[in-house]
DSSP file (Angstrom, degrees, kcal/mol; ACC not computed):
  #  RESIDUE AA STRUCTURE BP1 BP2  ACC     N-H-->O    O-->H-N    N-H-->O    O-->H-N    TCO  KAPPA ALPHA  PHI   PSI    X-CA   Y-CA   Z-CA
    1    1 A M              0   0    0      0, 0.0     2,-0.6     0, 0.0    20,-0.0   0.000 360.0 360.0 360.0 137.8   45.1  107.9   -0.8
    2    2 A N        -     0   0    0      0, 0.0     2,-0.4     0, 0.0     0, 0.0  -0.851 360.0-162.6 -98.4 120.1   47.9  108.4   -3.3
    3    3 A F        -     0   0    0     -2,-0.6     2,-0.2    16,-0.1    18,-0.1  -0.809  16.7-124.1-102.4 143.8   51.1  106.3   -2.6
    4    4 A K        -     0   0    0     -2,-0.4    15,-2.6    16,-0.1     2,-0.4  -0.572  20.2-164.9 -87.0 148.4   54.4  107.2   -4.2
    5    5 A T  E     -A   18   0A   0     61,-0.4    61,-3.1    -2,-0.2     2,-0.4  -0.999   3.2-170.1-132.3 130.2   56.4  104.7   -6.3
    6    6 A F  E     -AB  17  65A   0     11,-2.4    11,-2.8    -2,-0.4     2,-0.3  -0.930   3.1-166.0-118.8 144.7   60.1  105.2   -7.2
    7    7 A K  E     +AB  16  64A   0     57,-2.3    57,-2.4    -2,-0.4     2,-0.3  -0.964   8.8 173.2-130.7 148.8   62.1  103.1   -9.7
    8    8 A A  E     -A   15   0A   0      7,-2.1     7,-3.2    -2,-0.3     2,-0.4  -0.989  17.3-152.4-148.9 149.2   65.8  102.8  -10.3
    9    9 A T  E     +A   14   0A   0     -2,-0.3     2,-0.3    53,-0.3     5,-0.2  -0.994  22.3 165.9-123.2 132.6   68.0  100.6  -12.5
   10   10 A Y  E >   -A   13   0A   0      3,-2.4     3,-2.3    -2,-0.4    48,-0.1  -0.981  58.6 -31.5-151.0 134.3   71.6   99.9  -11.5
   11   11 A D  T 3  S-     0   0    0     -2,-0.3    46,-0.0     1,-0.3    45,-0.0  -0.378 124.8 -28.7  52.5-126.8   74.1   97.3  -12.7
   12   12 A D  T 3  S+     0   0    0     -2,-0.1    21,-0.5    -3,-0.1     2,-0.3   0.098 122.2  85.2-104.4  22.8   71.9   94.3  -13.7
   13   13 A K  E <   -AC  10  32A   0     -3,-2.3    -3,-2.4    19,-0.1     2,-0.4  -0.877  60.9-144.9-127.2 154.8   69.1   94.9  -11.2
   14   14 A S  E     -AC   9  31A   0     17,-2.3    17,-3.3    -2,-0.3     2,-0.4  -0.924  17.1-158.1-114.4 145.9   65.9   96.9  -11.1
   15   15 A F  E     -AC   8  30A   0     -7,-3.2    -7,-2.1    -2,-0.4     2,-0.4  -0.963   7.2-171.5-127.3 139.9   64.7   98.5   -7.8
   16   16 A V  E     -AC   7  29A   0     13,-2.2    13,-3.2    -2,-0.4     2,-0.5  -0.998   6.7-165.3-133.7 132.1   61.3   99.6   -6.8
   17   17 A I  E     -AC   6  28A   0    -11,-2.8   -11,-2.4    -2,-0.4     2,-0.5  -0.977  14.6-176.5-113.4 124.1   60.2  101.5   -3.7
   18   18 A E  E     -AC   5  27A   0      9,-2.4     9,-2.9    -2,-0.5   -13,-0.2  -0.980  18.6-138.9-126.2 126.3   56.5  101.5   -3.0
   19   19 A E  E     - C   0  26A   0    -15,-2.6     2,-0.2    -2,-0.5     7,-0.2  -0.500  23.6-175.8 -72.6 148.1   54.7  103.3   -0.2
   20   20 A D        -     0   0    0      5,-1.9   -16,-0.1     1,-0.2    -1,-0.0  -0.664  49.2 -43.5-126.5-173.9   51.9  101.5    1.6
   21   21 A N    >>  -     0   0    0     -2,-0.2     3,-2.4     1,-0.2     4,-2.1  -0.272  61.8-117.2 -50.1 137.7   49.5  102.5    4.3
   22   22 A P  T 34 S+     0   0    0      0, 0.0    -1,-0.2     0, 0.0     4,-0.1   0.776 116.3  59.8 -54.3 -27.0   51.5  104.6    6.8
   23   23 A K  T 34 S+     0   0    0      1,-0.1    -2,-0.1     2,-0.1     0, 0.0   0.717 112.6  39.4 -72.8 -20.0   50.7  101.9    9.5
   24   24 A V  T <4 S-     0   0    0     -3,-2.4     2,-0.3     1,-0.2    -1,-0.1   0.905 101.3-144.1 -92.9 -56.8   52.4   99.3    7.2
   25   25 A G     <  -     0   0    0     -4,-2.1    -5,-1.9    18,-0.1     2,-0.4  -0.957  28.3 -45.7 130.5-149.4   55.5  101.2    5.9
   26   26 A V  E     -CD  19  42A   0     16,-2.7    16,-3.1    -2,-0.3     2,-0.4  -0.987  44.4-141.6-131.7 134.8   57.4  101.3    2.6
   27   27 A Y  E     -CD  18  41A   0     -9,-2.9    -9,-2.4    -2,-0.4     2,-0.5  -0.787   6.0-161.6-101.7 141.8   58.6   98.3    0.5
   28   28 A L  E     -CD  17  40A   0     12,-2.5    12,-2.4    -2,-0.4     2,-0.4  -0.990  13.6-169.9-116.9 121.1   61.9   98.0   -1.3
   29   29 A Y  E     -CD  16  39A   0    -13,-3.2   -13,-2.2    -2,-0.5     2,-0.5  -0.907   8.5-158.4-112.2 140.5   61.9   95.4   -4.0
   30   30 A I  E     -CD  15  38A   0      8,-2.6     7,-2.9    -2,-0.4     8,-1.2  -0.980  12.1-169.0-118.3 126.0   65.0   94.2   -5.9
   31   31 A Y  E     -CD  14  36A   0    -17,-3.3   -17,-2.3    -2,-0.5     2,-0.4  -0.913  10.4-177.7-117.8 141.2   64.6   92.5   -9.3
   32   32 A Q  E >  S-CD  13  35A   0      3,-2.7     3,-1.7    -2,-0.4   -19,-0.1  -0.983  79.1  -9.6-136.9 126.6   67.1   90.6  -11.4
   33   33 A E  T 3  S-     0   0    0    -21,-0.5     3,-0.1    -2,-0.4   -20,-0.1   0.841 130.9 -55.3  53.8  37.2   66.1   89.2  -14.8
   34   34 A G  T 3  S+     0   0    0      1,-0.2     2,-0.4   -20,-0.0    -1,-0.3   0.441 115.9 109.4  80.4   1.0   62.5   90.0  -14.0
   35   35 A K  E <  S-D   32   0A   0     -3,-1.7    -3,-2.7     2,-0.0     2,-0.6  -0.903  73.5-118.6-113.0 138.5   62.3   88.1  -10.7
   36   36 A C  E     +D   31   0A   0     -2,-0.4    -5,-0.3    -5,-0.2     3,-0.1  -0.611  34.3 173.4 -71.3 118.8   62.1   89.6   -7.3
   37   37 A I  E     +     0   0A   0     -7,-2.9     2,-0.3    -2,-0.6    -1,-0.2   0.593  63.6   6.6-104.1 -13.5   65.2   88.4   -5.5
   38   38 A K  E     -D   30   0A   0     -8,-1.2    -8,-2.6     2,-0.0     2,-0.3  -0.965  57.8-170.8-163.6 147.7   64.8   90.4   -2.3
   39   39 A D  E     -D   29   0A   0     -2,-0.3     2,-0.4   -10,-0.2   -10,-0.2  -0.997   3.9-164.5-143.8 151.0   62.4   92.7   -0.5
   40   40 A F  E     -D   28   0A   0    -12,-2.4   -12,-2.5    -2,-0.3     2,-0.5  -0.977  11.2-149.7-131.6 142.3   62.5   94.9    2.6
   41   41 A L  E     +D   27   0A   0     -2,-0.4     2,-0.2   -14,-0.2   -14,-0.2  -0.978  32.3 164.8-112.2 119.7   59.8   96.5    4.6
   42   42 A Q  E     -D   26   0A   0    -16,-3.1   -16,-2.7    -2,-0.5     3,-0.1  -0.709  46.9-108.0-128.9 177.1   61.0   99.8    6.2
   43   43 A N  S    S+     0   0    0    -18,-0.2     2,-0.3    -2,-0.2   -16,-0.1   0.810  90.8   2.2 -79.6 -31.4   59.5  102.9    7.9
   44   44 A D  S  > S-     0   0    0    -18,-0.1     4,-1.5     1,-0.1     3,-0.2  -0.953  71.9-100.2-154.2 171.4   60.1  105.4    5.1
   45   45 A I  H  > S+     0   0    0     -2,-0.3     4,-2.3     1,-0.2     5,-0.2   0.877 114.8  57.4 -61.9 -41.7   61.4  106.0    1.6
   46   46 A E  H  > S+     0   0    0      1,-0.2     4,-2.1     2,-0.2    -1,-0.2   0.867 104.5  51.2 -62.8 -37.5   64.8  107.4    2.7
   47   47 A I  H  > S+     0   0    0     -3,-0.2     4,-2.2     2,-0.2    -1,-0.2   0.909 109.1  51.7 -65.7 -40.5   65.6  104.3    4.6
   48   48 A C  H  X S+     0   0    0     -4,-1.5     4,-2.3     1,-0.2    -2,-0.2   0.910 109.9  48.9 -60.6 -43.1   64.8  102.2    1.5
   49   49 A K  H  X S+     0   0    0     -4,-2.3     4,-2.0     1,-0.2    -1,-0.2   0.876 110.0  52.1 -65.8 -37.1   67.1  104.4   -0.6
   50   50 A Q  H  X S+     0   0    0     -4,-2.1     4,-2.8     2,-0.2    -1,-0.2   0.892 109.1  49.7 -66.6 -38.5   69.9  104.1    2.1
   51   51 A I  H  X S+     0   0    0     -4,-2.2     4,-3.1     2,-0.2     5,-0.4   0.920 110.1  50.4 -65.0 -43.3   69.6  100.3    2.0
   52   52 A A  H  X S+     0   0    0     -4,-2.3     6,-1.8     1,-0.2     4,-1.6   0.877 114.3  45.3 -62.8 -36.6   69.8  100.2   -1.8
   53   53 A L  H  X S+     0   0    0     -4,-2.0     4,-1.4     4,-0.3    -2,-0.2   0.949 117.4  43.1 -69.4 -48.9   72.9  102.4   -1.7
   54   54 A R  H  < S+     0   0    0     -4,-2.8    -2,-0.2     1,-0.2    -3,-0.2   0.918 126.0  30.3 -64.2 -46.4   74.6  100.4    1.1
   55   55 A D  H  < S+     0   0    0     -4,-3.1    -3,-0.2    -5,-0.2    -1,-0.2   0.769 138.1  17.3 -89.2 -27.2   73.8   96.9   -0.2
   56   56 A Y  H  < S-     0   0    0     -4,-1.6    -3,-0.2    -5,-0.4    -2,-0.2   0.458  95.2-116.1-128.8  -5.6   73.7   97.4   -3.9
   57   57 A G     <  +     0   0    0     -4,-1.4    -4,-0.3    -5,-0.5    -3,-0.1   0.626  52.0 162.9  79.5  13.7   75.5  100.8   -4.7
   58   58 A V        -     0   0    0     -6,-1.8    -1,-0.2    -7,-0.1    -2,-0.1  -0.539  34.9-133.0 -70.4 114.1   72.3  102.5   -6.1
   59   59 A P    >   -     0   0    0      0, 0.0     3,-1.8     0, 0.0     4,-0.3  -0.324  14.1-119.4 -68.0 152.0   73.1  106.2   -6.0
   60   60 A F  G >  S+     0   0    0      1,-0.3     3,-1.1     2,-0.2    -2,-0.0   0.840 112.4  59.2 -57.9 -35.0   70.4  108.6   -4.6
   61   61 A N  G 3  S+     0   0    0      1,-0.2    -1,-0.3     3,-0.0    -3,-0.0   0.465  89.3  74.3 -79.0   1.0   70.1  110.4   -8.0
   62   62 A A  G <  S+     0   0    0     -3,-1.8   -53,-0.3   -54,-0.0     2,-0.2   0.659  73.5  99.9 -82.9 -16.1   69.1  107.1   -9.8
   63   63 A W    <   -     0   0    0     -3,-1.1     2,-0.5    -4,-0.3   -55,-0.2  -0.517  54.2-166.7 -79.7 136.0   65.6  107.1   -8.3
   64   64 A I  E     -B    7   0A   0    -57,-2.4   -57,-2.3    -2,-0.2     2,-0.4  -0.985  20.2-128.6-125.7 125.6   62.8  108.3  -10.5
   65   65 A L  E     -B    6   0A   0     -2,-0.5     2,-0.3   -59,-0.2   -59,-0.2  -0.577  26.0-134.3 -72.5 128.2   59.3  109.1   -9.1
   66   66 A Q              0   0    0    -61,-3.1   -61,-0.4    -2,-0.4    -1,-0.1  -0.665 360.0 360.0 -87.1 136.1   56.7  107.3  -11.2
   67   67 A E              0   0    0     -2,-0.3    -1,-0.1   -63,-0.1    -2,-0.0   0.453 360.0 360.0 -90.3 360.0   53.7  109.3  -12.2
């Protein structure tokens, strides 16, 4: 199964969204200076993007799908 990964950089932080098995969900990781400072487990990618926008100001167009 191919899972999607999205990355974004905003202010002094890096953000990663990683799909997992559909029964598990989608992870949002927030990194600062190379260290994970926060993570969230949500139901889908859009919710992760909304959390990043709400809590950290990451615009929707900042996300890049990783190949």
